[in-house]
KEVEX-253160 format. One record per atom (N, C-alpha, C, O): x, y, z. Coordinates in steps of 0.2 Angstrom, whole numbers. Atoms other than C-alpha are relative to their C-alpha. Layout:
<tormars>
     px     py     pz
      X      Y      Z
...
</tormars>
This chain:
<tormars>
     px     py     pz
     -7      0     -2
   -113   -162     53
      0      6      5
     -1     12      3
      0     -6     -5
   -110   -151     69
      6      4     -2
     11      3     -5
     -5     -5      1
   -100   -135     68
      5      0      5
      3     -1     11
     -5     -1     -5
    -84   -134     77
      1      7      2
      1     12     -3
     -1     -6     -3
    -83   -119     88
      8      1      1
     10     -3      6
     -7     -1     -2
    -65   -112     88
      0      6      4
     -2     12      2
     -1     -5     -5
    -62   -101    103
      7      2      0
     11     -1      3
     -7     -3      0
    -47    -90    100
      1      4      6
     -3      8      8
     -2     -5     -5
    -38    -81    114
      1      7     -3
      2      7     -9
     -1     -7      3
    -37    -62    112
      7      1     -3
      7      5     -8
     -7      0      3
    -18    -64    108
      0     -3     -7
      3      0    -11
      1      3      6
    -22    -76     94
     -4      4     -5
     -2      5    -11
      4     -5      5
    -35    -64     87
      4      6     -2
      3      7     -8
     -4     -5      2
    -23    -50     87
      5     -2     -5
      6      2    -10
     -5      2      4
    -10    -60     79
     -3     -1     -7
      0      0    -12
      3      1      6
    -22    -65     65
     -2      6     -3
     -2      7     -9
      2     -7      3
    -28    -47     63
      6      3     -3
      6      6     -9
     -6     -3      3
    -10    -42     60
      3     -3     -6
      5      0    -11
     -2      4      6
     -6    -56     48
     -5      2     -6
     -3      2    -11
      5     -2      6
    -22    -51     38
      2      7     -2
      2      8     -9
     -2     -7      2
    -16    -33     38
      6      0     -5
      7      3    -10
     -6      1      4
      1    -39     31
     -2     -2     -7
      1      0    -12
      2      3      7
     -7    -49     17
     -4      5     -4
     -2      6    -10
      3     -5      4
    -18    -35     12
      5      6     -2
      4      8     -8
     -5     -4      2
     -4    -23     12
      5     -2     -6
      6      1    -11
     -4      3      6
      6    -35      1
     -4      0     -6
     -1      2    -12
      4      0      6
     -8    -36    -11
     -1      6     -3
      0      7     -9
      1     -6      3
    -11    -18    -13
      6      3     -2
      6      7     -7
     -6     -3      2
      7    -13    -14
      2     -3     -7
      4      0    -11
     -1      3      7
      9    -26    -28
     -5      2     -5
     -2      3    -11
      5     -2      5
     -7    -21    -37
      2      8     -2
      2      9     -8
     -2     -7      2
     -1     -2    -36
      6      0     -4
      7      4     -9
     -6      0      4
     16     -7    -42
     -1     -2     -8
      1      1    -12
      2      3      7
      9    -17    -57
     -4      6     -4
     -2      7    -10
      4     -5      3
     -4     -3    -61
      4      6     -2
      3      9     -7
     -4     -6      1
      9     11    -60
      6     -1     -5
      7      4     -8
     -6      1      4
     23      3    -70
     -2      2     -7
      2      5    -11
      3     -1      7
     12      5    -86
     -1      8     -1
      0     10     -7
      1     -8      1
      8     24    -83
      6      4      0
      7      9     -2
     -6     -3      0
     26     28    -80
      3      1     -7
      5      7     -9
     -2     -1      7
     30     25    -98
     -4      5     -4
     -2      9     -8
      4     -5      4
     15     36   -104
      1      7      3
      1     11     -1
     -1     -7     -3
     19     51    -92
      7      2      0
      9      7      3
     -7     -2     -1
     38     51    -94
      2      6     -4
      7      8     -4
     -2     -6      4
     37     66   -106
      1      6      4
      6     10      3
     -1     -5     -5
     36     78    -91
      2     -3      6
     -2     -7      9
     -2      3     -6
     46     73    -76
     -4      1      6
     -5     -3     10
      4     -1     -6
     35     82    -64
     -6     -4      0
     -9     -6      6
      6      4      0
     20     72    -70
      2     -7      1
     -3    -11      4
     -2      7     -1
     29     56    -69
      3     -1      7
      4     -7      9
     -3      1     -7
     37     59    -52
     -4     -4      5
     -1     -8      8
      5      4     -5
     22     53    -42
      0     -7     -2
      0    -12      2
      0      7      2
     22     37    -52
      7     -3      1
      7     -9      3
     -7      3     -2
     41     34    -50
      0     -1      8
      3     -6     10
      0      1     -8
     38     37    -31
     -4     -6      2
     -2    -10      6
      4      5     -1
     24     25    -31
      3     -7     -1
      3    -12      3
     -4      6      2
     35     12    -40
      5     -2      5
      6     -7      8
     -6      1     -5
     50     15    -28
     -3     -2      7
      0     -7     10
      2      1     -7
     40     15    -12
     -4     -7      0
     -3    -11      5
      3      6      1
     30      0    -18
      5     -6      0
      4    -11      4
     -5      5      0
     45    -10    -21
      4     -1      6
      5     -6      9
     -3      0     -6
     53     -5     -5
     -5     -4      5
     -3     -8      9
      5      3     -5
     37    -10      5
     -1     -8     -2
     -1    -12      3
      0      7      2
     36    -26     -5
      6     -4      2
      5    -10      5
     -6      4     -3
     54    -31     -1
      0      0      7
      2     -5     10
      0      0     -7
     52    -26     17
     -5     -6      3
     -3     -9      7
      5      5     -2
     36    -37     19
      3     -7     -2
      3    -12      2
     -3      6      2
     46    -51      9
      5     -2      5
      6     -8      7
     -6      2     -5
     61    -50     21
     -3     -2      7
      1     -5     11
      3      1     -6
     50    -50     36
     -5     -5      0
     -9     -6      5
      5      5      0
     39    -64     31
      0     -6      5
     -5     -9      7
     -1      6     -4
     46    -77     43
     -1      3      8
     -2     -1     12
      1     -3     -6
     44    -65     58
     -8      1      1
    -11      4     -2
      7      1     -1
     27    -69     65
     -2      2      7
     -8      0     10
      2     -2     -7
     27    -62     83
     -4      7     -1
     -4     10     -6
      5     -5      0
     14    -49     87
      4      7     -1
      2     11     -4
     -4     -6      0
     27    -35     90
      3      1     -7
      3      7     -9
     -3     -1      7
     36    -38     73
     -5      2     -5
     -4      6     -9
      5     -2      4
     20    -38     64
     -3      7      1
     -5     10     -4
      2     -7     -1
     14    -22     72
      5      5     -3
      3     10     -6
     -5     -5      2
     30    -14     68
      0      0     -8
      1      6    -11
      1      1      7
     29    -20     50
     -6      4     -3
     -5      8     -8
      6     -3      2
     11    -14     48
      1      8      1
     -2     12     -3
     -1     -7     -1
     16      3     56
      5      3     -6
      3      9     -8
     -4     -2      5
     30      5     43
     -3      1     -7
     -3      5    -10
      3      0      6
     19      1     29
     -5      6      0
     -7      9     -6
      5     -6      0
      6     14     34
      4      6      0
      1     11     -3
     -4     -6      1
     20     27     35
      2      1     -7
      1      6    -10
     -2      0      8
     25     22     17
     -6      3     -3
     -6      7     -8
      6     -2      4
      7     24     12
     -2      7      1
     -5     11     -3
      1     -7     -2
      5     41     21
      5      5     -4
      2     10     -7
     -4     -3      4
     20     47     12
     -2      0     -8
     -2      6    -11
      3      1      7
     13     41     -5
     -6      4      0
     -7      7     -6
      6     -4      0
     -3     49      0
      1      8     -1
     -2     11     -5
     -2     -7      1
      5     66      1
      3      2     -7
      2      7     -9
     -3     -1      7
     15     64    -15
     -6      0     -5
     -5      4    -10
      5      1      5
     -1     59    -24
     -4      6      0
     -7      9     -5
      3     -6     -1
    -10     74    -17
      3      6     -4
      0     10     -7
     -4     -5      4
      4     85    -24
     -1     -1     -7
     -2      4    -11
      1      2      8
      2     76    -41
     -6      2     -2
     -7      5     -8
      6     -2      2
    -16     80    -41
      0      7     -1
     -3      9     -6
      0     -7      1
    -13     98    -39
      4      2     -7
      2      7    -10
     -4     -2      6
      0     98    -53
     -3     -3     -7
     -2      0    -12
      3      3      6
    -10     87    -65
     -7      0     -1
    -10     -3     -6
      8     -1      1
    -28     92    -63
     -2      3     -6
     -7      0     -9
      3     -3      7
    -29    102    -79
      2     -4     -6
      0     -2    -11
     -2      5      6
    -21     88    -90
     -3     -6      1
     -1    -11      5
      4      6     -1
    -34     75    -92
      4     -7     -2
      3    -12      1
     -4      6      2
    -21     63   -100
      4     -3      6
      5     -9      7
     -4      2     -5
    -10     63    -85
     -3     -1      7
     -1     -4     11
      4      0     -7
    -23     65    -71
     -4     -7      1
     -6     -8      6
      4      6      0
    -31     48    -75
      2     -5      5
     -3     -8      8
     -2      5     -5
    -21     37    -63
      0      3      7
      0     -2     12
      0     -2     -7
    -22     48    -48
     -6     -2      5
     -5     -4     10
      6      3     -4
    -40     44    -42
      1     -7      2
      0     -9      8
     -1      7     -2
    -36     26    -42
      6     -1      5
      6     -5      9
     -6      1     -5
    -19     28    -33
     -2      3      6
      0      0     12
      3     -2     -6
    -28     38    -20
     -4     -5      4
     -4     -6     10
      5      5     -3
    -41     24    -17
      5     -5      2
      4     -8      8
     -4      5     -2
    -27     11    -16
      4      2      6
      4     -1     11
     -4     -3     -5
    -17     22     -4
     -5      1      6
     -3     -1     12
      4     -1     -6
    -32     26      7
     -2     -7      3
     -3     -7      9
      2      6     -2
    -37      8      8
      6     -3      4
      5     -6     10
     -6      2     -4
    -19      4     14
      0      4      7
      2      1     12
      0     -4     -7
    -20     18     28
     -6     -3      4
     -5     -4     10
      6      3     -4
    -38     12     33
      1     -7      3
     -1     -9      8
     -1      7     -2
    -32     -6     34
      4      0      6
      3     -5     10
     -4      0     -6
    -20     -1     48
     -5      1      6
     -3     -1     12
      4     -2     -6
    -34      5     59
     -7     -4      1
    -10     -2      5
      6      4     -1
    -48     -7     56
      2     -7      3
     -3    -11      4
</tormars>
């Protein structure tokens, strides 16, 4: 069976790249939301320790809703705008988690979710530039 060669124009390649970025952002914000909801309950004894988890939940819900509301907009400009907004949200979350690392570093029970959150957030940021 011969292979079909699909030759995409540069515009279509860019559009597919932006669509892939949107899908990956949706996946990682959803995974971060699900993973963090469970740790909020465990860390709710100290507000400062739970604040980063509350912010991850809040920003993840906001990003998830933003992606859901813009799911029908498939122009290259709209997708770039959406991906730029999601990387800004990820950058804000990155700063909040870095602050949480400094506050929770000495408490092993509360520090457990920060490395995973940093990995998720860094993947979201790297996703925008690859």
